[in-house]
Structure formats: structure tokens, C-alpha cells
N, C-alpha and C positions, 0 to 999 in steps of 0.2 A: 023641660026649662032648671029643673032641678040636677040633673047629668050634669047637662053642661055647665052649670055654677062649679060643681062639682070637677070638672076637669078646669076650669081653669084656676080656681083656689088651686089645684094640684099642681097648677103648672107653678103660681106664686111660689108655693111652701117648696118648690123643686123637687117633686114628687111627682112618681105616676108615669106613664109609658114614652116613649117618643113621639108621641102626638102632640108633647108638649116641647118638642125642639123648635126653634125658630128658625125660619130663613135655613134650612139645611144644615145648621149648623149643630151639631151633636154635643149636648150638655146645655146649650144655649137656653135654659126655659124661662120663661116670663118672669120669673124672680129674677135671674141673671138680667133679662130686658130690663126693669126695672130699677135695680142696683147702678147697670150702669146709666141708665135715664139721669137719676139721681146724682148720681156722679156730676155727668153733663152739663144740667142745668145747677150745680154749684160751680162748677169752672166758669158759667155765663154771671156767676157770682148774684145768682135768684136768691131770699132769705127763705130760710126750712119753712117759713109757713108755704111760701111759694112754689117750695118742692112737693108739698107737702098734699098739696089744692091739686097739683099738676097728675100728681101720682093718682091722687084720689077718682079724681076725671078719668084719666086712663084707664082705672081698675072699672070702674064704671062702665066705659062703654066698652069694654071686655067682655064684661058680664052680659051685660043686655045684648051684645052681638054674635059672642062667640068666635069673634076673630080672635087672631095670635098679633103680638103688641107690632112686629116688625112688618107684617102683612097691611096693617090698617094703618100704622104713619110710618114708616120705613126705619130705618135704622133707628138708636139713638140719639146717636151725635146729630142727624138731621133732623128727628124731632127737635131735640135742643135747643135747635140753631132758630126754631121759628119764635124764640122767645127774645123778646129785647135783655142787652145785659142789664143786669141789677146795679146794687152798691153792697153787697154784703159778702164781706169774708168769711169764709166755710171755716170752722174747726179744721177740718184737713188743710186747708191753704194755710190754717194760722201755724199747723205746728211741723208744713212744710217748709214754712218760713223760720220758726225755729231751728229745724235740721240744718236748714242753713248757715244760719246765724251760731252755731253751734259747733260745725266744722270750720268755720273762718276761724272763731275763735281760736280753736282748738291746738289751729293748723299756726295759725300767728303767734300761740301761748312758744308752741314748739322752735318754730323759725326766731322769736325773741333772745328766748333761752340759747338753743344752739349755735346761731349768728352772729347778731349782736354783745349777747354776755359772755358769749363761749364757753359756758355749761355745758360738760358733756354728759351724758347718760350711760354710753356705751351700746353696743348691738342691741343687746338683750332688752336694755329699759327703753330704749328708740322704739324696736320692732312692738313691744309689746303696748307701748302708747299712743303709736298708729293703726295697731291693732283696734285697742278699745276707743279709739276715736270712730275709726271704721263703722264698730260696732254699736256705739251710741248712734252714730248717723243713719245707718242700715234700719234701727228698731225705731227711730221718730220718722222717716221716711213708711216703711211699714202701716206704722201706727193713722201717717197721716191717709193712705188711701185705701184704711180698711174705714177710716171717718168718710172718707169722699163718695165712697159705693154702699155707706150706709143707710136702708131707708128711715125715713122721719120715723120719732118714736111713735106718733099716734099710728100710722100708717101700720106699724110691725103691731101694736095692739087689736089691731082692725082685723088683721089677716088672722092673729092667733086666736081670736073670738071667733071667726068664720070657720078654720080649720081645725 
């Protein structure tokens, strides 16, 4: 039992051999499955407490049976689809919405200044402005994606204690 627990936990931490790969996808460890499942559950608007509960139940099942997540429950997307839609907007979704709003505002400012008011910034300033707009948007989208895949805090603490 202890050996199996070690294998599953090693998979959760992304360590260990290829035996922790899921469904023949190299590098898709149990930890990757958990992060993908967390993202899919958040897309279904489940609360952070609900996401943590689902992940803890999955972890418990894997520790008891020694199964791999995809073998036991199918893909993370398929497993998440079993849960009813919630009403919570995740932090990742909020940041993605912010990214969209920032992009719209910055493009609108450029359009209003350039086309409506006739203010010309020249080619260099325009390119710099658009590059900065794209950079800010990309950073916000990257932050959003990271938050969507993040494991809940309590789960991360539990994994750190066990590993």
C-alpha cells in the first residue's frame, strides 16, 4: 500500500517514471490531470470549495485503488461534464474578462485619438502603443490561464505535507 501511495503521490507532484503518464500521453502525469480537471470544473463555474472537494475525492480514490485518473474517470473534460453548472466566476475568468476589457479600451483610445480627434503619434509611437497593448493583454491572458489550472490552496498544502 505504501509503495502504491508513493507512486500516486509522485505522479501528483509530476515526479517519477513514465508509469505515471496518463492514457499514453507522455508527460501527462496525475498532477497534470488534476490541474486540467480544476480548469474544466472552473469553466463549469463550480466554486473553489467544490473544485477542492472533487479533487480530494479523486485523490482519495486514486490512493485507494492505485488507478490512474484517466483510466478511472475518462478525460478531465469528460469527468468535469458530469457536474452541474454552478454560478461562481473564477479568478481566472475574471482576469480573462479584464484582459478583454483592457484590450477594448486601449484600442478604443487609439481609435478615438487617431480617427476622431485627428491626433497623430507617428509610426514609432503607434507601433509602441500597439505592442504595449498586446503585451498587457498577453500577460493578463497568461495570468488567467495559470489561475484556471491552479490547484486549490488546501489541496496544494495537503500534497506538500504528503510529499
